[in-house]
Backbone as a ProteinNet text record, in pm:
[ID]
protein_1_A
[PRIMARY]
XXXXXXXXXXXXXXXXXXXXXXXXXXXXXXXXXXXXXXXXXXXXXXXXXXXXXXXXXXXXXXXXXXXXXXXXXXXXXXXXXXXXXXXXXXXXXXXXXX
[TERTIARY]
3834.5	3762.5	3861.8	3838.4	3929	3890.6	3988.8	3955.7	3895.2	3811.3	3750.4	3857.4	3830.6	3926.7	3934.3	4052.9	4075.3	4086.5	4019.7	4033.3	4149.8	4228.9	4344.5	4297.5	4374.7	4340.5	4335.9	4270.5	4249.9	4381.7	4485.3	4614.6	4674.9	4639.4	4698	4610.5	4486.9	4399.7	4453.7	4435.4	4480.7	4394.7	4457.2	4386.9	4288.8	4177.8	4084.2	4148	4100.8	4161.2	4140.3	4235.1	4221.4	4102.6	4045.9	3933.1	3980.5	3884.5	3912.2	3997.7	4100	4187.1	4110.3	4006.5	3929.8	3823.5	3806	3704.9	3563.7	3552.2	3421.7	3382.3	3255.4	3202.9	3190.2	3191.6	3171.8	3033.9	3029.6	2903.3	2815.6	2692.7	2595.5	2511.7	2517	2440.2	2290.7	2223.3	2079.4	2006.9	1889.8	1809.2	1862.7	1875.8	1925.6	1825.7	1871.1	1781.5	1734.1	1813.7	1770.8	1651.7	1647.4	1534.6	1406.2	1416.4	1298.8	1250.9	1344.5	1308	1250.4	1307	1255.7	1113.3	1080.9	944.5	846.6	886.8	800.7	782.2	891.8	882.9	814.1	817.6	749.1	599.6	546.5	403.4	376.5	464.2	441.2	482.3	602	656.7	724.7	649.9	703.8	838.7	866	998	1114	1096.5	1202.7	1215.2	1102.8	1105.3	1174.4	1154.8	1219.5	1371.1	1415.1	1559.8	1618.7	1551.7	1602	1601.7	1502.6	1498.9	1616.2	1651.2	1767.2	1897.2	1909	2029	2038.1	1925.6	1924.4	1967	1917.1	1955.9	2107	2163.4	2307.8	2384.9	2340.4	2406.2	2395.6	2280	2258.7	2351.4	2368.9	2462	2604.3	2641.4	2777.6	2804.6	2709.4	2733.5	2678.6	2600.8	2540	2439	2381.4	2276.1	2149.2	2053.4	1923.4	1836.1	1722.2	1631	1609.7	1658	1641.5	1494.3	1415.5	1272.1	1202.2	1246.9	1188.3	1221.8	1347	1386.9	1309.7	1289.3	1211.2	1067.2	1009.8	873.3	865.6	966.7	969.5	970.4	1046.9	1052.7	919.6	860.8	733.5	623.9	613.9	511.3	537.4	662.2	696.1	664.3	706.4	678.2	528.6	459.7	315.4	240.8	271.3	204.7	242.1	366.1	407.1	330	313.4	236.4	90.4	34.4	-105.5	-124.7	-30.3	-40.2	-24.5	72	95.5	-22.7	-95.5	-214	-336.6	-345.9	-464.9	-483.1	-375.3	-388.2	-442.1	-386.9	-444.5	-588.1	-619.7	-757.2	-851.8	-808.7	-892.4	-913.1	-807.2	-819.4	-909.6	-901	-986.4	-1132.8	-1152.8	-1290	-1361.7	-1286.8	-1349.4	-1344.8	-1289.6	-1290.3	-1174.5	-1064.6	-946.3	-846.8
-11266.3	-11191.9	-11111.1	-11113.2	-11044.6	-10897.9	-10813.3	-10672.6	-10658.8	-10559.8	-10543.8	-10519.2	-10572.3	-10557.3	-10411	-10368.4	-10230.3	-10226	-10131.3	-10114.9	-10021.3	-10052.5	-9965.5	-9830.2	-9727.9	-9596	-9600.5	-9501.9	-9499.7	-9506	-9445.5	-9444.5	-9583.7	-9672.2	-9805.4	-9911.1	-9875.7	-9973.1	-10004.8	-10128.5	-10161	-10087.9	-10050.8	-9978.6	-10072.6	-10021.9	-10107	-10153.8	-10263	-10311.7	-10210.2	-10204.2	-10107	-10143.1	-10044.2	-10075	-10155.3	-10209.3	-10283.7	-10196.3	-10252.8	-10168.7	-10081.8	-10135.1	-10055.9	-9972.6	-9994	-9921.5	-9969.7	-10089.3	-10143.4	-10258.4	-10273.9	-10389	-10504.8	-10628.2	-10739.5	-10730.5	-10757.2	-10746	-10866.4	-10839	-10944.9	-10957.7	-11075	-11087.1	-11075.5	-11002.1	-10982.8	-11040.8	-10990.3	-11036.3	-10972.6	-11051.4	-11003.4	-10904.2	-10784.1	-10679.8	-10709	-10781.5	-10818	-10914	-10999.6	-11091.5	-11015.2	-10915.2	-10834.6	-10756.6	-10695.6	-10621.1	-10715.4	-10835.4	-10934.2	-10974.6	-10985.3	-11020.9	-10909.7	-10786.3	-10673	-10668	-10681.5	-10675	-10797.9	-10910.2	-11029.4	-11005.2	-10923.1	-10891	-10780.8	-10681.5	-10567.2	-10595	-10645.2	-10675.5	-10812.5	-10920.6	-11056.1	-11086.3	-11045.9	-11079.8	-11019	-10896.4	-10832.8	-10902.9	-10939.1	-11011.7	-11146.4	-11213.4	-11343.4	-11326.4	-11228.6	-11204.2	-11168.7	-11081.2	-11040.5	-11157.2	-11245.1	-11362.4	-11455.2	-11474.8	-11559.7	-11494.7	-11364.8	-11294.7	-11304.7	-11289.3	-11298.6	-11436.8	-11542.2	-11678.8	-11697.3	-11643.6	-11653.6	-11577.4	-11456.2	-11376.8	-11444.1	-11502.4	-11565.6	-11686	-11762.9	-11876.7	-11828.8	-11717.1	-11666.8	-11597.7	-11517.3	-11435.6	-11494.7	-11600.4	-11665.4	-11574.9	-11478	-11395.5	-11478.1	-11426.7	-11493.1	-11433.9	-11495.6	-11446.6	-11544	-11666.7	-11766.6	-11795.6	-11801.4	-11825.9	-11711.1	-11589.6	-11473.6	-11477.1	-11512	-11520.7	-11631.8	-11742.9	-11852.5	-11807.9	-11736.3	-11685.4	-11590.3	-11507.1	-11415.9	-11494.4	-11602.1	-11683.6	-11752.8	-11811.2	-11882	-11785.1	-11672.2	-11573.4	-11516	-11484.1	-11428.1	-11522.3	-11649	-11745.7	-11772.5	-11782.2	-11807.8	-11694.1	-11571	-11457.1	-11444.8	-11476	-11469.3	-11570.1	-11692.5	-11794.6	-11751.2	-11697.1	-11650.9	-11540.6	-11448.8	-11340.6	-11396.1	-11486.3	-11542.5	-11626.7	-11687.3	-11764.7	-11673.5	-11582.5	-11497.5	-11399	-11340.1	-11241.9	-11306.8	-11418.6	-11481.3	-11527.4	-11580.8	-11622.8	-11503.4	-11394.5	-11273.9	-11214.7	-11215.1	-11162	-11250.3	-11380.5	-11470.5	-11460.6	-11428.2	-11418	-11296.4	-11192	-11071.9	-11072.3	-11178.3	-11193.9	-11131.5	-11105.4	-11049.6	-11155.8
8373.7	8274.8	8191.5	8057.4	7966.9	7955	7935.8	7911.6	7771.5	7747	7614.9	7508.5	7391.1	7281.1	7239.9	7218.6	7178.1	7026.3	6965.6	6821.6	6795.5	6693.5	6668	6615.4	6639.1	6586.4	6434.2	6374.8	6230.3	6154.3	6207.1	6137.5	6132	6224.7	6229	6163	6124.2	6058.7	5920.5	5876.2	5740	5637	5528.8	5422.9	5353.3	5304.7	5231.2	5100.2	5045.8	4921.5	4809	4716.1	4607.2	4517.3	4452	4362.1	4242	4170.6	4048.6	3956.9	3887.9	3804.7	3705.1	3646.6	3550.7	3621.1	3749.5	3823.7	3794.8	3741.9	3704.7	3794.9	3812	3883.8	3785.4	3832.8	3740.6	3675.2	3546.8	3473.3	3503.9	3542.5	3567.5	3441.8	3377	3253.8	3279.8	3194.5	3208.1	3088.9	3063.8	2951.9	2823.8	2721.4	2593.5	2534.5	2505.2	2455.3	2313.3	2235.6	2100.4	2106.9	2209.3	2225.3	2255.6	2341	2375.6	2253	2181.9	2060.8	1955.8	1945.4	1849.8	1880.5	2008.1	2046.6	2007.5	2029.5	1992.5	1840.7	1767.8	1621.8	1562.4	1631.1	1580.5	1568.9	1657.3	1653	1550.5	1542.5	1453.9	1309.3	1290.3	1157.2	1164	1140.6	1161.3	1096.3	971.2	915.5	994.5	1040.8	1120.3	1255.9	1317	1443.8	1431.8	1317.4	1295.6	1287.9	1211.4	1198.8	1335.4	1408.4	1540.3	1638.4	1628.5	1715.2	1690.5	1564	1532.2	1578.5	1560.7	1608.5	1760.6	1829.3	1975.9	2022.9	1955.7	1995.1	1981.9	1875.3	1854.4	1962.9	1993.6	2097.9	2234.5	2263.5	2393.4	2409.6	2303.3	2310.9	2334	2272.1	2282.1	2415.9	2465	2584.6	2713.5	2703.2	2820.9	2891.9	2820.1	2877.8	2888.7	2964.2	2968.6	2859.2	2835	2733	2619.6	2637	2530.8	2505	2609.6	2594.1	2522.7	2550	2483	2334.2	2302.8	2162	2091.2	2159.2	2100.4	2077.4	2172.7	2156.2	2037.6	2020.4	1905.7	1775	1771.7	1650	1622.9	1724.9	1707.4	1663.1	1730.8	1696.4	1557.2	1528.3	1398	1283.9	1296.6	1190.2	1177.7	1290.7	1287.1	1217.6	1254.7	1191.7	1044.2	1011	871.3	786.3	837.9	766	754.3	861.1	857.1	753.5	745.8	648.3	506.2	488.4	354.8	306.4	395.8	357.5	354.4	446.8	459.3	346	298.3	190.1	62.6	14.4	-105.2	-85	32.6	58.4	59.4	120.2	123.4	-15.5	-94.5	-230.3	-317.2	-296.8	-376.6	-330	-205.3	-153.7	-211.9	-240.7	-296.6	-449.6	-508.3	-653.3	-725.2	-657.5	-726.3	-759.4
[MASK]
++++++++++++++++++++++++++++++++++++++++++++++++++++++++++++++++++++++++++++++++++++++++++++++++++

């Protein structure tokens, strides 16, 4: 039977590895914030949501963040609402005789 392993005293233990030179943790890519903002603006102000959706798609391709589906949804909703407004306003004005 072997004797139990002895742990070395604290003075003899190896030092922990030094921290990252910049002191930062590796960045974990998350959801692109421009995509989220684009989705919100696509409902409130479609032209701004469309621009933000295109910017988000470009950023997502460059940075590999997630949120491509959100940016696509912002574009679809923004373009759809913009077309509805562009068709709806003239139809509404013609219906009331203006």
